[in-house]
mmCIF file of the C-alpha atoms, coordinates in Angstrom:
data_MODEL
# 
_entry.id   MODEL 
# 
loop_
_atom_site.group_PDB 
_atom_site.id 
_atom_site.type_symbol 
_atom_site.label_atom_id 
_atom_site.label_alt_id 
_atom_site.label_comp_id 
_atom_site.label_asym_id 
_atom_site.label_entity_id 
_atom_site.label_seq_id 
_atom_site.pdbx_PDB_ins_code 
_atom_site.Cartn_x 
_atom_site.Cartn_y 
_atom_site.Cartn_z 
_atom_site.occupancy 
_atom_site.B_iso_or_equiv 
_atom_site.pdbx_formal_charge 
_atom_site.auth_seq_id 
_atom_site.auth_comp_id 
_atom_site.auth_asym_id 
_atom_site.auth_atom_id 
_atom_site.pdbx_PDB_model_num 
ATOM 1   C CA . MET A 1 1   ? 8.772   -14.713 30.100  1.00 0.00 ? 1   MET A CA 1 
ATOM 2   C CA . THR A 1 2   ? 7.799   -13.854 26.542  1.00 0.00 ? 2   THR A CA 1 
ATOM 3   C CA . GLU A 1 3   ? 7.346   -10.153 25.980  1.00 0.00 ? 3   GLU A CA 1 
ATOM 4   C CA . THR A 1 4   ? 4.169   -9.096  24.219  1.00 0.00 ? 4   THR A CA 1 
ATOM 5   C CA . ASN A 1 5   ? 3.174   -5.832  22.574  1.00 0.00 ? 5   ASN A CA 1 
ATOM 6   C CA . PRO A 1 6   ? -0.437  -5.017  23.527  1.00 0.00 ? 6   PRO A CA 1 
ATOM 7   C CA . ILE A 1 7   ? -2.640  -3.570  20.815  1.00 0.00 ? 7   ILE A CA 1 
ATOM 8   C CA . THR A 1 8   ? -5.628  -1.309  21.408  1.00 0.00 ? 8   THR A CA 1 
ATOM 9   C CA . VAL A 1 9   ? -8.429  -2.072  19.021  1.00 0.00 ? 9   VAL A CA 1 
ATOM 10  C CA . ARG A 1 10  ? -10.809 0.830   18.310  1.00 0.00 ? 10  ARG A CA 1 
ATOM 11  C CA . ILE A 1 11  ? -14.234 -0.331  17.214  1.00 0.00 ? 11  ILE A CA 1 
ATOM 12  C CA . GLN A 1 12  ? -16.847 1.976   15.669  1.00 0.00 ? 12  GLN A CA 1 
ATOM 13  C CA . PRO A 1 13  ? -19.606 2.937   15.111  1.00 0.00 ? 13  PRO A CA 1 
ATOM 14  C CA . ILE A 1 14  ? -21.251 1.739   18.312  1.00 0.00 ? 14  ILE A CA 1 
ATOM 15  C CA . ASP A 1 15  ? -24.541 2.299   20.068  1.00 0.00 ? 15  ASP A CA 1 
ATOM 16  C CA . SER A 1 16  ? -23.954 4.315   23.218  1.00 0.00 ? 16  SER A CA 1 
ATOM 17  C CA . THR A 1 17  ? -26.547 2.215   25.046  1.00 0.00 ? 17  THR A CA 1 
ATOM 18  C CA . MET A 1 18  ? -24.466 -1.022  24.693  1.00 0.00 ? 18  MET A CA 1 
ATOM 19  C CA . THR A 1 19  ? -24.234 -2.862  27.977  1.00 0.00 ? 19  THR A CA 1 
ATOM 20  C CA . ASP A 1 20  ? -21.108 -4.435  29.483  1.00 0.00 ? 20  ASP A CA 1 
ATOM 21  C CA . ASP A 1 21  ? -22.683 -7.798  28.768  1.00 0.00 ? 21  ASP A CA 1 
ATOM 22  C CA . ASP A 1 22  ? -23.058 -6.887  25.073  1.00 0.00 ? 22  ASP A CA 1 
ATOM 23  C CA . ILE A 1 23  ? -19.409 -5.852  24.897  1.00 0.00 ? 23  ILE A CA 1 
ATOM 24  C CA . HIS A 1 24  ? -18.130 -8.920  26.684  1.00 0.00 ? 24  HIS A CA 1 
ATOM 25  C CA . ALA A 1 25  ? -20.233 -11.163 24.392  1.00 0.00 ? 25  ALA A CA 1 
ATOM 26  C CA . LEU A 1 26  ? -18.406 -9.695  21.404  1.00 0.00 ? 26  LEU A CA 1 
ATOM 27  C CA . PHE A 1 27  ? -14.822 -9.657  22.666  1.00 0.00 ? 27  PHE A CA 1 
ATOM 28  C CA . ASP A 1 28  ? -14.237 -12.068 25.574  1.00 0.00 ? 28  ASP A CA 1 
ATOM 29  C CA . LYS A 1 29  ? -13.307 -14.932 23.181  1.00 0.00 ? 29  LYS A CA 1 
ATOM 30  C CA . TYR A 1 30  ? -10.183 -12.978 22.243  1.00 0.00 ? 30  TYR A CA 1 
ATOM 31  C CA . SER A 1 31  ? -8.977  -12.859 25.912  1.00 0.00 ? 31  SER A CA 1 
ATOM 32  C CA . PRO A 1 32  ? -8.560  -9.094  26.100  1.00 0.00 ? 32  PRO A CA 1 
ATOM 33  C CA . VAL A 1 33  ? -5.989  -7.636  28.497  1.00 0.00 ? 33  VAL A CA 1 
ATOM 34  C CA . SER A 1 34  ? -8.396  -4.888  29.444  1.00 0.00 ? 34  SER A CA 1 
ATOM 35  C CA . TYR A 1 35  ? -11.412 -2.726  28.405  1.00 0.00 ? 35  TYR A CA 1 
ATOM 36  C CA . ASP A 1 36  ? -11.422 1.088   28.342  1.00 0.00 ? 36  ASP A CA 1 
ATOM 37  C CA . ASN A 1 37  ? -14.963 2.238   27.845  1.00 0.00 ? 37  ASN A CA 1 
ATOM 38  C CA . PRO A 1 38  ? -16.018 4.969   30.325  1.00 0.00 ? 38  PRO A CA 1 
ATOM 39  C CA . ARG A 1 39  ? -19.742 5.688   30.990  1.00 0.00 ? 39  ARG A CA 1 
ATOM 40  C CA . TYR A 1 40  ? -21.573 8.786   32.172  1.00 0.00 ? 40  TYR A CA 1 
ATOM 41  C CA . GLU A 1 41  ? -22.075 8.652   35.988  1.00 0.00 ? 41  GLU A CA 1 
ATOM 42  C CA . LYS A 1 42  ? -25.158 10.922  35.731  1.00 0.00 ? 42  LYS A CA 1 
ATOM 43  C CA . ASP A 1 43  ? -27.382 12.555  33.120  1.00 0.00 ? 43  ASP A CA 1 
ATOM 44  C CA . THR A 1 44  ? -25.012 14.936  31.344  1.00 0.00 ? 44  THR A CA 1 
ATOM 45  C CA . PRO A 1 45  ? -25.915 17.873  28.990  1.00 0.00 ? 45  PRO A CA 1 
ATOM 46  C CA . LEU A 1 46  ? -23.740 17.833  25.821  1.00 0.00 ? 46  LEU A CA 1 
ATOM 47  C CA . ASN A 1 47  ? -22.221 20.736  23.945  1.00 0.00 ? 47  ASN A CA 1 
ATOM 48  C CA . TYR A 1 48  ? -24.423 19.801  21.042  1.00 0.00 ? 48  TYR A CA 1 
ATOM 49  C CA . CYS A 1 49  ? -27.843 21.093  19.961  1.00 0.00 ? 49  CYS A CA 1 
ATOM 50  C CA . ILE A 1 50  ? -30.373 20.077  17.342  1.00 0.00 ? 50  ILE A CA 1 
ATOM 51  C CA . ILE A 1 51  ? -31.924 23.128  15.723  1.00 0.00 ? 51  ILE A CA 1 
ATOM 52  C CA . THR A 1 52  ? -35.143 23.174  13.666  1.00 0.00 ? 52  THR A CA 1 
ATOM 53  C CA . MET A 1 53  ? -35.291 25.956  11.182  1.00 0.00 ? 53  MET A CA 1 
ATOM 54  C CA . GLY A 1 54  ? -38.344 27.735  9.639   1.00 0.00 ? 54  GLY A CA 1 
ATOM 55  C CA . ASP A 1 55  ? -37.450 26.877  6.099   1.00 0.00 ? 55  ASP A CA 1 
ATOM 56  C CA . LYS A 1 56  ? -34.703 25.353  3.970   1.00 0.00 ? 56  LYS A CA 1 
ATOM 57  C CA . GLU A 1 57  ? -33.374 28.779  2.878   1.00 0.00 ? 57  GLU A CA 1 
ATOM 58  C CA . ALA A 1 58  ? -32.981 29.824  6.536   1.00 0.00 ? 58  ALA A CA 1 
ATOM 59  C CA . ALA A 1 59  ? -31.132 26.583  7.292   1.00 0.00 ? 59  ALA A CA 1 
ATOM 60  C CA . ASP A 1 60  ? -28.738 27.161  4.372   1.00 0.00 ? 60  ASP A CA 1 
ATOM 61  C CA . THR A 1 61  ? -28.151 30.808  5.380   1.00 0.00 ? 61  THR A CA 1 
ATOM 62  C CA . LEU A 1 62  ? -27.467 29.849  9.041   1.00 0.00 ? 62  LEU A CA 1 
ATOM 63  C CA . ILE A 1 63  ? -24.876 27.242  8.037   1.00 0.00 ? 63  ILE A CA 1 
ATOM 64  C CA . LYS A 1 64  ? -23.228 29.493  5.424   1.00 0.00 ? 64  LYS A CA 1 
ATOM 65  C CA . GLU A 1 65  ? -22.813 32.383  7.912   1.00 0.00 ? 65  GLU A CA 1 
ATOM 66  C CA . LYS A 1 66  ? -22.043 30.550  11.087  1.00 0.00 ? 66  LYS A CA 1 
ATOM 67  C CA . ASN A 1 67  ? -20.288 27.241  10.327  1.00 0.00 ? 67  ASN A CA 1 
ATOM 68  C CA . GLY A 1 68  ? -16.598 27.519  11.068  1.00 0.00 ? 68  GLY A CA 1 
ATOM 69  C CA . SER A 1 69  ? -16.991 30.839  12.917  1.00 0.00 ? 69  SER A CA 1 
ATOM 70  C CA . GLU A 1 70  ? -16.172 31.440  16.591  1.00 0.00 ? 70  GLU A CA 1 
ATOM 71  C CA . TRP A 1 71  ? -18.422 31.774  19.566  1.00 0.00 ? 71  TRP A CA 1 
ATOM 72  C CA . ASP A 1 72  ? -16.716 33.163  22.694  1.00 0.00 ? 72  ASP A CA 1 
ATOM 73  C CA . GLY A 1 73  ? -13.363 32.221  21.179  1.00 0.00 ? 73  GLY A CA 1 
ATOM 74  C CA . VAL A 1 74  ? -14.368 28.633  20.319  1.00 0.00 ? 74  VAL A CA 1 
ATOM 75  C CA . LYS A 1 75  ? -14.760 27.423  16.764  1.00 0.00 ? 75  LYS A CA 1 
ATOM 76  C CA . ILE A 1 76  ? -18.220 26.025  16.085  1.00 0.00 ? 76  ILE A CA 1 
ATOM 77  C CA . LYS A 1 77  ? -19.586 23.547  13.589  1.00 0.00 ? 77  LYS A CA 1 
ATOM 78  C CA . MET A 1 78  ? -23.001 23.485  11.889  1.00 0.00 ? 78  MET A CA 1 
ATOM 79  C CA . TYR A 1 79  ? -24.358 21.098  9.265   1.00 0.00 ? 79  TYR A CA 1 
ATOM 80  C CA . VAL A 1 80  ? -27.624 19.779  7.932   1.00 0.00 ? 80  VAL A CA 1 
ATOM 81  C CA . ASP A 1 81  ? -28.832 16.550  9.452   1.00 0.00 ? 81  ASP A CA 1 
ATOM 82  C CA . LYS A 1 82  ? -28.671 13.998  6.637   1.00 0.00 ? 82  LYS A CA 1 
ATOM 83  C CA . LYS A 1 83  ? -31.453 11.984  8.215   1.00 0.00 ? 83  LYS A CA 1 
ATOM 84  C CA . ASP A 1 84  ? -33.982 14.770  7.685   1.00 0.00 ? 84  ASP A CA 1 
ATOM 85  C CA . PRO A 1 85  ? -35.186 14.851  4.057   1.00 0.00 ? 85  PRO A CA 1 
ATOM 86  C CA . SER A 1 86  ? -36.762 18.253  4.598   1.00 0.00 ? 86  SER A CA 1 
ATOM 87  C CA . ARG A 1 87  ? -33.302 19.730  5.328   1.00 0.00 ? 87  ARG A CA 1 
ATOM 88  C CA . LEU A 1 88  ? -34.718 21.852  8.075   1.00 0.00 ? 88  LEU A CA 1 
ATOM 89  C CA . THR A 1 89  ? -32.728 20.211  10.926  1.00 0.00 ? 89  THR A CA 1 
ATOM 90  C CA . VAL A 1 90  ? -29.288 21.656  11.674  1.00 0.00 ? 90  VAL A CA 1 
ATOM 91  C CA . ASN A 1 91  ? -26.731 20.021  13.998  1.00 0.00 ? 91  ASN A CA 1 
ATOM 92  C CA . PHE A 1 92  ? -24.847 22.572  16.142  1.00 0.00 ? 92  PHE A CA 1 
ATOM 93  C CA . LEU A 1 93  ? -21.600 21.603  17.905  1.00 0.00 ? 93  LEU A CA 1 
ATOM 94  C CA . TYR A 1 94  ? -19.867 24.143  20.104  1.00 0.00 ? 94  TYR A CA 1 
ATOM 95  C CA . GLY A 1 95  ? -16.856 22.353  21.522  1.00 0.00 ? 95  GLY A CA 1 
ATOM 96  C CA . THR A 1 96  ? -15.889 23.170  25.130  1.00 0.00 ? 96  THR A CA 1 
ATOM 97  C CA . LEU A 1 97  ? -18.556 25.834  25.682  1.00 0.00 ? 97  LEU A CA 1 
ATOM 98  C CA . ASN A 1 98  ? -21.197 25.176  28.371  1.00 0.00 ? 98  ASN A CA 1 
ATOM 99  C CA . LYS A 1 99  ? -24.225 26.828  26.728  1.00 0.00 ? 99  LYS A CA 1 
ATOM 100 C CA . ASP A 1 100 ? -27.810 25.923  27.410  1.00 0.00 ? 100 ASP A CA 1 
ATOM 101 C CA . GLU A 1 101 ? -30.830 26.261  25.082  1.00 0.00 ? 101 GLU A CA 1 
ATOM 102 C CA . LYS A 1 102 ? -31.504 29.856  26.071  1.00 0.00 ? 102 LYS A CA 1 
ATOM 103 C CA . ASP A 1 103 ? -27.905 30.831  25.236  1.00 0.00 ? 103 ASP A CA 1 
ATOM 104 C CA . VAL A 1 104 ? -28.174 29.167  21.844  1.00 0.00 ? 104 VAL A CA 1 
ATOM 105 C CA . LYS A 1 105 ? -31.481 30.889  20.998  1.00 0.00 ? 105 LYS A CA 1 
ATOM 106 C CA . LYS A 1 106 ? -30.009 34.248  21.961  1.00 0.00 ? 106 LYS A CA 1 
ATOM 107 C CA . TYR A 1 107 ? -26.859 33.600  19.912  1.00 0.00 ? 107 TYR A CA 1 
ATOM 108 C CA . LEU A 1 108 ? -28.973 32.680  16.837  1.00 0.00 ? 108 LEU A CA 1 
ATOM 109 C CA . LYS A 1 109 ? -31.513 35.515  17.147  1.00 0.00 ? 109 LYS A CA 1 
ATOM 110 C CA . GLY A 1 110 ? -32.682 36.668  13.741  1.00 0.00 ? 110 GLY A CA 1 
ATOM 111 C CA . TYR A 1 111 ? -32.088 33.338  11.995  1.00 0.00 ? 111 TYR A CA 1 
ATOM 112 C CA . LYS A 1 112 ? -35.729 31.976  11.835  1.00 0.00 ? 112 LYS A CA 1 
ATOM 113 C CA . VAL A 1 113 ? -35.024 29.335  14.505  1.00 0.00 ? 113 VAL A CA 1 
ATOM 114 C CA . LYS A 1 114 ? -38.190 27.364  15.399  1.00 0.00 ? 114 LYS A CA 1 
ATOM 115 C CA . SER A 1 115 ? -36.765 25.270  18.182  1.00 0.00 ? 115 SER A CA 1 
ATOM 116 C CA . VAL A 1 116 ? -33.527 24.279  19.969  1.00 0.00 ? 116 VAL A CA 1 
ATOM 117 C CA . GLU A 1 117 ? -32.928 21.021  21.779  1.00 0.00 ? 117 GLU A CA 1 
ATOM 118 C CA . ARG A 1 118 ? -29.745 20.390  23.729  1.00 0.00 ? 118 ARG A CA 1 
ATOM 119 C CA . LEU A 1 119 ? -28.879 16.748  23.764  1.00 0.00 ? 119 LEU A CA 1 
ATOM 120 C CA . ILE A 1 120 ? -28.400 14.937  27.040  1.00 0.00 ? 120 ILE A CA 1 
ATOM 121 C CA . SER A 1 121 ? -26.499 11.702  27.581  1.00 0.00 ? 121 SER A CA 1 
ATOM 122 C CA . LYS A 1 122 ? -28.210 9.447   30.050  1.00 0.00 ? 122 LYS A CA 1 
ATOM 123 C CA . LYS A 1 123 ? -26.543 7.981   33.091  1.00 0.00 ? 123 LYS A CA 1 
ATOM 124 C CA . GLY A 1 124 ? -24.803 4.700   32.232  1.00 0.00 ? 124 GLY A CA 1 
ATOM 125 C CA . THR A 1 125 ? -24.413 5.334   28.483  1.00 0.00 ? 125 THR A CA 1 
ATOM 126 C CA . LEU A 1 126 ? -20.992 5.166   26.846  1.00 0.00 ? 126 LEU A CA 1 
ATOM 127 C CA . MET A 1 127 ? -19.114 8.475   26.751  1.00 0.00 ? 127 MET A CA 1 
ATOM 128 C CA . ARG A 1 128 ? -17.504 7.833   23.359  1.00 0.00 ? 128 ARG A CA 1 
ATOM 129 C CA . SER A 1 129 ? -18.685 6.886   19.869  1.00 0.00 ? 129 SER A CA 1 
ATOM 130 C CA . TYR A 1 130 ? -16.277 3.997   19.779  1.00 0.00 ? 130 TYR A CA 1 
ATOM 131 C CA . LEU A 1 131 ? -15.002 1.127   22.022  1.00 0.00 ? 131 LEU A CA 1 
ATOM 132 C CA . HIS A 1 132 ? -11.454 0.417   23.163  1.00 0.00 ? 132 HIS A CA 1 
ATOM 133 C CA . VAL A 1 133 ? -10.404 -3.187  23.708  1.00 0.00 ? 133 VAL A CA 1 
ATOM 134 C CA . VAL A 1 134 ? -6.779  -3.974  24.535  1.00 0.00 ? 134 VAL A CA 1 
ATOM 135 C CA . LEU A 1 135 ? -5.511  -7.337  23.164  1.00 0.00 ? 135 LEU A CA 1 
ATOM 136 C CA . LYS A 1 136 ? -2.257  -9.049  24.018  1.00 0.00 ? 136 LYS A CA 1 
ATOM 137 C CA . ASP A 1 137 ? -0.680  -8.760  20.530  1.00 0.00 ? 137 ASP A CA 1 
ATOM 138 C CA . LEU A 1 138 ? -1.203  -7.793  16.890  1.00 0.00 ? 138 LEU A CA 1 
ATOM 139 C CA . GLU A 1 139 ? -1.965  -11.387 15.871  1.00 0.00 ? 139 GLU A CA 1 
ATOM 140 C CA . SER A 1 140 ? -5.006  -11.464 18.143  1.00 0.00 ? 140 SER A CA 1 
ATOM 141 C CA . ALA A 1 141 ? -6.158  -8.125  16.734  1.00 0.00 ? 141 ALA A CA 1 
ATOM 142 C CA . ILE A 1 142 ? -5.839  -9.375  13.172  1.00 0.00 ? 142 ILE A CA 1 
ATOM 143 C CA . GLN A 1 143 ? -7.824  -12.505 13.969  1.00 0.00 ? 143 GLN A CA 1 
ATOM 144 C CA . MET A 1 144 ? -10.534 -10.411 15.508  1.00 0.00 ? 144 MET A CA 1 
ATOM 145 C CA . LYS A 1 145 ? -10.787 -8.286  12.396  1.00 0.00 ? 145 LYS A CA 1 
ATOM 146 C CA . LYS A 1 146 ? -11.014 -11.344 10.152  1.00 0.00 ? 146 LYS A CA 1 
ATOM 147 C CA . ASP A 1 147 ? -13.772 -12.792 12.260  1.00 0.00 ? 147 ASP A CA 1 
ATOM 148 C CA . PHE A 1 148 ? -15.703 -9.531  12.292  1.00 0.00 ? 148 PHE A CA 1 
ATOM 149 C CA . GLU A 1 149 ? -15.458 -9.213  8.487   1.00 0.00 ? 149 GLU A CA 1 
ATOM 150 C CA . THR A 1 150 ? -16.987 -12.684 7.975   1.00 0.00 ? 150 THR A CA 1 
ATOM 151 C CA . ARG A 1 151 ? -19.908 -12.456 10.405  1.00 0.00 ? 151 ARG A CA 1 
ATOM 152 C CA . GLU A 1 152 ? -23.060 -10.667 9.280   1.00 0.00 ? 152 GLU A CA 1 
ATOM 153 C CA . GLU A 1 153 ? -23.769 -9.090  12.651  1.00 0.00 ? 153 GLU A CA 1 
ATOM 154 C CA . THR A 1 154 ? -20.281 -7.559  12.990  1.00 0.00 ? 154 THR A CA 1 
ATOM 155 C CA . LYS A 1 155 ? -19.574 -6.471  9.382   1.00 0.00 ? 155 LYS A CA 1 
ATOM 156 C CA . LYS A 1 156 ? -20.791 -2.961  10.189  1.00 0.00 ? 156 LYS A CA 1 
ATOM 157 C CA . TYR A 1 157 ? -17.896 -2.311  12.543  1.00 0.00 ? 157 TYR A CA 1 
ATOM 158 C CA . GLU A 1 158 ? -14.650 -0.610  11.490  1.00 0.00 ? 158 GLU A CA 1 
ATOM 159 C CA . LEU A 1 159 ? -11.587 -1.716  13.444  1.00 0.00 ? 159 LEU A CA 1 
ATOM 160 C CA . GLN A 1 160 ? -8.382  0.328   13.939  1.00 0.00 ? 160 GLN A CA 1 
ATOM 161 C CA . PHE A 1 161 ? -5.215  -0.898  15.615  1.00 0.00 ? 161 PHE A CA 1 
ATOM 162 C CA . ILE A 1 162 ? -3.250  1.373   17.904  1.00 0.00 ? 162 ILE A CA 1 
ATOM 163 C CA . THR A 1 163 ? 0.085   0.651   19.679  1.00 0.00 ? 163 THR A CA 1 
ATOM 164 C CA . LYS A 1 164 ? 0.829   1.585   23.299  1.00 0.00 ? 164 LYS A CA 1 
ATOM 165 C CA . THR A 1 165 ? 2.727   4.651   21.982  1.00 0.00 ? 165 THR A CA 1 
ATOM 166 C CA . GLY A 1 166 ? -0.418  5.871   20.081  1.00 0.00 ? 166 GLY A CA 1 
ATOM 167 C CA . GLU A 1 167 ? 0.739   4.855   16.575  1.00 0.00 ? 167 GLU A CA 1 
ATOM 168 C CA . HIS A 1 168 ? -1.900  3.547   14.230  1.00 0.00 ? 168 HIS A CA 1 
ATOM 169 C CA . ILE A 1 169 ? -1.110  0.278   12.442  1.00 0.00 ? 169 ILE A CA 1 
ATOM 170 C CA . ASN A 1 170 ? -2.636  0.185   9.024   1.00 0.00 ? 170 ASN A CA 1 
ATOM 171 C CA . GLN A 1 171 ? -3.081  -2.646  6.547   1.00 0.00 ? 171 GLN A CA 1 
ATOM 172 C CA . CYS A 1 172 ? -0.894  -2.473  3.427   1.00 0.00 ? 172 CYS A CA 1 
ATOM 173 C CA . PHE A 1 173 ? -3.272  -2.412  0.443   1.00 0.00 ? 173 PHE A CA 1 
ATOM 174 C CA . ILE A 1 174 ? -0.612  -4.055  -1.777  1.00 0.00 ? 174 ILE A CA 1 
ATOM 175 C CA . CYS A 1 175 ? 0.140   -7.257  0.171   1.00 0.00 ? 175 CYS A CA 1 
ATOM 176 C CA . GLY A 1 176 ? -2.631  -7.103  2.822   1.00 0.00 ? 176 GLY A CA 1 
ATOM 177 C CA . LYS A 1 177 ? -0.211  -7.440  5.753   1.00 0.00 ? 177 LYS A CA 1 
ATOM 178 C CA . TYR A 1 178 ? 0.300   -5.099  8.736   1.00 0.00 ? 178 TYR A CA 1 
ATOM 179 C CA . GLY A 1 179 ? 3.354   -3.340  10.069  1.00 0.00 ? 179 GLY A CA 1 
ATOM 180 C CA . HIS A 1 180 ? 4.672   -1.441  7.034   1.00 0.00 ? 180 HIS A CA 1 
ATOM 181 C CA . LYS A 1 181 ? 3.526   1.273   4.667   1.00 0.00 ? 181 LYS A CA 1 
ATOM 182 C CA . LYS A 1 182 ? 2.693   0.630   1.021   1.00 0.00 ? 182 LYS A CA 1 
ATOM 183 C CA . ALA A 1 183 ? 5.800   2.550   -0.004  1.00 0.00 ? 183 ALA A CA 1 
ATOM 184 C CA . ASP A 1 184 ? 7.947   0.066   1.862   1.00 0.00 ? 184 ASP A CA 1 
ATOM 185 C CA . CYS A 1 185 ? 6.078   -3.076  0.819   1.00 0.00 ? 185 CYS A CA 1 
ATOM 186 C CA . PRO A 1 186 ? 8.372   -5.881  -0.464  1.00 0.00 ? 186 PRO A CA 1 
ATOM 187 C CA . GLU A 1 187 ? 5.653   -6.824  -2.967  1.00 0.00 ? 187 GLU A CA 1 
ATOM 188 C CA . LYS A 1 188 ? 5.485   -3.344  -4.457  1.00 0.00 ? 188 LYS A CA 1 
ATOM 189 C CA . GLY A 1 189 ? 5.384   -3.356  -8.280  1.00 0.00 ? 189 GLY A CA 1 
ATOM 190 C CA . LYS A 1 190 ? 5.050   -7.188  -8.488  1.00 0.00 ? 190 LYS A CA 1 
ATOM 191 C CA . HIS A 1 191 ? 1.286   -7.353  -8.785  1.00 0.00 ? 191 HIS A CA 1 
ATOM 192 C CA . ALA A 1 192 ? -1.970  -5.434  -8.399  1.00 0.00 ? 192 ALA A CA 1 
ATOM 193 C CA . PRO A 1 193 ? -3.222  -4.560  -4.908  1.00 0.00 ? 193 PRO A CA 1 
ATOM 194 C CA . VAL A 1 194 ? -4.855  -7.542  -3.183  1.00 0.00 ? 194 VAL A CA 1 
ATOM 195 C CA . ILE A 1 195 ? -7.186  -5.441  -1.036  1.00 0.00 ? 195 ILE A CA 1 
ATOM 196 C CA . LYS A 1 196 ? -9.088  -2.188  -1.495  1.00 0.00 ? 196 LYS A CA 1 
ATOM 197 C CA . THR A 1 197 ? -9.072  0.442   1.158   1.00 0.00 ? 197 THR A CA 1 
ATOM 198 C CA . ARG A 1 198 ? -12.302 2.196   2.189   1.00 0.00 ? 198 ARG A CA 1 
ATOM 199 C CA . ASP A 1 199 ? -11.250 5.285   0.167   1.00 0.00 ? 199 ASP A CA 1 
ATOM 200 C CA . MET A 1 200 ? -10.588 3.176   -2.870  1.00 0.00 ? 200 MET A CA 1 
ATOM 201 C CA . LYS A 1 201 ? -14.005 1.537   -2.659  1.00 0.00 ? 201 LYS A CA 1 
ATOM 202 C CA . ILE A 1 202 ? -15.758 4.950   -2.274  1.00 0.00 ? 202 ILE A CA 1 
ATOM 203 C CA . ALA A 1 203 ? -13.850 6.307   -5.291  1.00 0.00 ? 203 ALA A CA 1 
ATOM 204 C CA . GLU A 1 204 ? -14.769 3.285   -7.316  1.00 0.00 ? 204 GLU A CA 1 
ATOM 205 C CA . GLN A 1 205 ? -18.472 3.595   -6.430  1.00 0.00 ? 205 GLN A CA 1 
ATOM 206 C CA . LYS A 1 206 ? -18.399 7.319   -7.377  1.00 0.00 ? 206 LYS A CA 1 
ATOM 207 C CA . HIS A 1 207 ? -16.800 6.522   -10.717 1.00 0.00 ? 207 HIS A CA 1 
ATOM 208 C CA . LYS A 1 208 ? -19.426 3.859   -11.518 1.00 0.00 ? 208 LYS A CA 1 
ATOM 209 C CA . LYS A 1 209 ? -22.190 6.366   -10.683 1.00 0.00 ? 209 LYS A CA 1 
ATOM 210 C CA . TYR A 1 210 ? -20.495 8.980   -12.897 1.00 0.00 ? 210 TYR A CA 1 
ATOM 211 C CA . VAL A 1 211 ? -20.260 6.528   -15.820 1.00 0.00 ? 211 VAL A CA 1 
ATOM 212 C CA . LEU A 1 212 ? -23.865 5.484   -15.518 1.00 0.00 ? 212 LEU A CA 1 
ATOM 213 C CA . LYS A 1 213 ? -24.980 9.155   -15.298 1.00 0.00 ? 213 LYS A CA 1 
ATOM 214 C CA . LYS A 1 214 ? -23.031 10.005  -18.480 1.00 0.00 ? 214 LYS A CA 1 
ATOM 215 C CA . LYS A 1 215 ? -24.489 7.070   -20.340 1.00 0.00 ? 215 LYS A CA 1 
ATOM 216 C CA . GLU A 1 216 ? -28.009 8.155   -19.346 1.00 0.00 ? 216 GLU A CA 1 
ATOM 217 C CA . GLN A 1 217 ? -27.302 11.778  -20.424 1.00 0.00 ? 217 GLN A CA 1 
ATOM 218 C CA . ASN A 1 218 ? -25.942 10.620  -23.816 1.00 0.00 ? 218 ASN A CA 1 
ATOM 219 C CA . LYS A 1 219 ? -28.986 8.355   -24.250 1.00 0.00 ? 219 LYS A CA 1 
ATOM 220 C CA . ASN A 1 220 ? -31.314 11.281  -23.599 1.00 0.00 ? 220 ASN A CA 1 
ATOM 221 C CA . LYS A 1 221 ? -29.387 13.491  -25.993 1.00 0.00 ? 221 LYS A CA 1 
ATOM 222 C CA . LYS A 1 222 ? -29.755 10.916  -28.770 1.00 0.00 ? 222 LYS A CA 1 
ATOM 223 C CA . GLY A 1 223 ? -33.465 10.686  -28.069 1.00 0.00 ? 223 GLY A CA 1 
ATOM 224 C CA . ILE A 1 224 ? -33.854 14.497  -28.395 1.00 0.00 ? 224 ILE A CA 1 
ATOM 225 C CA . LYS A 1 225 ? -31.891 14.487  -31.704 1.00 0.00 ? 225 LYS A CA 1 
ATOM 226 C CA . ARG A 1 226 ? -34.162 11.828  -33.151 1.00 0.00 ? 226 ARG A CA 1 
ATOM 227 C CA . GLU A 1 227 ? -37.283 13.810  -32.153 1.00 0.00 ? 227 GLU A CA 1 
ATOM 228 C CA . LYS A 1 228 ? -35.877 16.914  -33.913 1.00 0.00 ? 228 LYS A CA 1 
ATOM 229 C CA . GLN A 1 229 ? -35.116 14.916  -37.071 1.00 0.00 ? 229 GLN A CA 1 
ATOM 230 C CA . ASN A 1 230 ? -38.596 13.424  -37.168 1.00 0.00 ? 230 ASN A CA 1 
ATOM 231 C CA . THR A 1 231 ? -40.103 16.914  -36.693 1.00 0.00 ? 231 THR A CA 1 
ATOM 232 C CA . LYS A 1 232 ? -38.111 18.234  -39.676 1.00 0.00 ? 232 LYS A CA 1 
ATOM 233 C CA . GLU A 1 233 ? -39.181 15.333  -41.878 1.00 0.00 ? 233 GLU A CA 1 
# 
């Protein structure tokens, strides 16, 4: 019997309301060994609140003073909800603590808090923000990733490969293959990278924005100088 090395594929981001039928429709064609996607058995309060502040200054003060501090020995996290253009909404995560809305209001007394809403995961929704699908080998996982990258409806997903020992298998950005680090790539130094990692793409986009901003600033400066010269004349 041929021995295989199962690979767990982690897929994210996902919608917690995805049904089993939705999941099977995406992955059954790859003949998975198993699925590992637990669901809530009942409506479950989360250790996560959405806080609405009185004004932007109050929100900034709250985050500055509380983010990274401890509550009953547990480190907490606070940050502005990027989806709210008013910047009045603060996301509050408090780890393993079981605190209700009254506890949170009491803890944040004096911070101009308008409202506190503790999030609740509904019965039947997925417990994690990602899916785990176990495939028979790395080749199957690579094929899945290639397919996902070429289909419009699946391009949004990020796939990670994990061995049965918990080791992450990354793609070498020099040769594009899996199973070795870039430092050990046999193609190292022979040619430019054939793929760009997510971090490389982000850095490239930031650099382009920076260059465009500088060009615009220089253009504005030249315009101001011309105006001054015309005034003198």
